C-alpha positions as CSV (number, residue, x, y, z in Angstrom):
1,Q,-43.3,36.3,34.6
2,V,-40.1,38.0,34.8
3,T,-40.4,41.4,32.6
4,L,-37.8,44.1,31.5
5,V,-38.8,47.1,29.7
6,E,-36.4,49.6,28.4
7,S,-36.9,52.6,27.6
8,G,-35.0,56.4,26.6
9,G,-33.6,55.5,22.9
10,G,-34.2,58.0,19.9
11,L,-32.4,59.9,17.2
12,V,-29.6,62.1,18.0
13,Q,-26.5,63.6,16.2
14,A,-23.2,62.5,16.9
15,G,-21.9,63.5,20.2
16,A,-25.3,63.5,21.7
17,S,-26.2,61.8,25.1
18,L,-28.7,59.4,25.7
19,R,-29.6,57.9,29.1
20,L,-31.5,54.2,28.5
21,S,-33.6,52.6,31.7
22,C,-34.7,49.1,32.3
23,V,-37.2,48.5,34.3
24,A,-37.5,44.5,36.2
25,S,-40.3,42.9,37.7
26,G,-41.4,39.7,38.5
27,L,-38.1,38.7,39.9
28,T,-35.7,39.8,43.1
29,F,-33.9,42.4,41.7
30,T,-30.9,42.2,44.0
31,D,-30.3,38.1,42.9
32,Y,-29.8,39.3,39.6
33,T,-26.4,40.7,37.6
34,M,-28.0,43.4,34.9
35,S,-26.3,43.8,31.7
36,W,-26.9,45.7,28.2
37,F,-26.6,44.1,25.0
38,R,-26.7,46.0,21.7
39,Q,-27.5,44.7,18.0
40,A,-27.0,46.2,14.7
41,P,-28.5,45.5,11.0
42,G,-26.1,42.6,9.8
43,K,-24.3,42.1,13.2
44,E,-24.0,39.7,15.9
45,R,-25.4,40.5,19.5
46,A,-22.6,42.0,21.3
47,F,-22.2,43.2,24.8
48,V,-22.2,46.3,26.1
49,A,-22.1,46.9,30.0
50,A,-22.8,44.6,33.3
51,I,-23.2,45.3,36.5
52,S,-23.1,43.0,39.7
53,N,-26.3,42.5,41.7
54,S,-25.3,45.0,44.2
55,G,-24.0,47.7,42.0
56,K,-20.2,47.6,43.6
57,S,-18.8,45.9,40.3
58,T,-19.3,47.3,36.5
59,Y,-17.8,45.2,33.2
60,Y,-17.6,47.3,29.5
61,A,-17.2,46.5,26.4
62,E,-13.9,48.6,25.3
63,F,-15.7,50.2,22.7
64,V,-17.5,52.2,25.3
65,K,-15.4,52.8,28.0
66,G,-15.2,55.9,29.0
67,R,-18.4,56.7,27.3
68,F,-20.8,55.0,28.6
69,A,-22.1,54.5,32.7
70,I,-23.8,52.0,34.0
71,S,-25.7,52.2,37.2
72,R,-29.0,50.6,39.1
73,D,-30.9,51.6,41.9
74,N,-32.4,48.6,43.4
75,A,-34.5,50.3,45.2
76,K,-36.7,51.1,41.9
77,N,-35.6,48.1,40.3
78,T,-33.7,49.8,37.7
79,V,-30.8,49.7,35.3
80,T,-29.5,52.6,33.5
81,L,-27.2,53.1,30.6
82,Q,-25.7,56.6,30.4
83,M,-24.4,57.2,26.9
84,N,-22.2,60.1,26.1
85,S,-20.5,61.1,23.0
86,L,-22.9,59.1,20.7
87,R,-21.4,57.8,17.7
88,P,-23.0,57.0,14.4
89,E,-21.4,52.9,14.7
90,D,-23.5,53.4,18.4
91,T,-26.5,53.0,16.3
92,S,-28.6,49.9,17.6
93,E,-31.3,48.1,19.3
94,Y,-30.4,48.2,22.7
95,Y,-31.3,45.1,25.5
96,C,-31.2,44.9,28.6
97,A,-30.6,41.6,30.2
98,A,-30.9,40.1,33.3
99,K,-29.1,37.0,34.9
100,S,-28.9,35.1,38.2
101,I,-26.1,35.2,40.4
102,F,-27.3,31.4,41.4
103,V,-26.1,30.3,38.3
104,S,-23.0,29.6,38.0
105,S,-21.8,31.6,34.6
106,N,-18.1,32.2,33.0
107,G,-17.7,36.1,32.7
108,Y,-21.1,38.5,31.5
109,D,-20.6,38.5,27.7
110,D,-22.0,36.0,26.1
111,P,-26.2,36.5,25.4
112,E,-26.3,32.8,26.2
113,I,-25.8,33.0,30.0
114,Y,-28.9,35.3,30.3
115,D,-32.3,34.7,32.1
116,A,-34.5,37.4,30.7
117,W,-34.3,40.2,28.2
118,G,-36.1,42.9,26.9
119,R,-38.0,43.9,23.9
120,G,-35.1,46.5,22.9
121,T,-35.2,50.6,22.4
122,Q,-33.7,52.1,19.0
123,V,-30.8,54.2,19.3
124,T,-29.9,55.9,16.2
125,V,-26.6,58.0,16.1
126,S,-27.2,60.2,12.5
127,S,-23.9,61.8,11.4
């Protein structure tokens, strides 16, 4: 069974940094594009960042470019999201998601194309 487990969330002040991690098991990690999404109360689930299976390509939502960085360590089945210069509007539950490279899809930002999800980790940014 595919399992994704996020960690690293917490309560921080505006301007601070957090590093989220997602550890995957039950899958061939190198066969999956990995992404981060977030969902705040009253808002739809939103794409944050994605990284290709090899780690050679990354994709970001406009609202995090220059502040967040996604990376992966295929030897450890782990994807990370380094978040800098956090803002109150970044407050959300952050979810890790995996998409098989063998299933055709268009783009990276639609939650419906992902095969597996973690349970989420809460990030709260106070002003």
